[in-house]
C-alpha positions, 0 to 999 in steps of 0.5 A: 010334449011329444013334439018337443021329444020328436025335435029333441030326442035326447031330451026325453029324459026330461020327462021324468022330472017332476019340475019339468014344464014347457011353457009358451010365451006370448010376446006383446011388445019388445023393449029395444036397447041399442046403446046410450039414448036408443031405448025404446018399445017395439010394438007387435006389428014393429017387431014382427016386421023385422022377423019376416 
């Protein structure tokens, strides 16, 4: 939580809220949708290549 506050100082007020949580999402694969007929799954190594 401290790293979040250091990056976004104005967000320190959220720490007082009982229902505020930080989640980590570990993506396994991505659904790619690029128009009609261009829908498919990208596995981790495939979409990571685009992010590099």
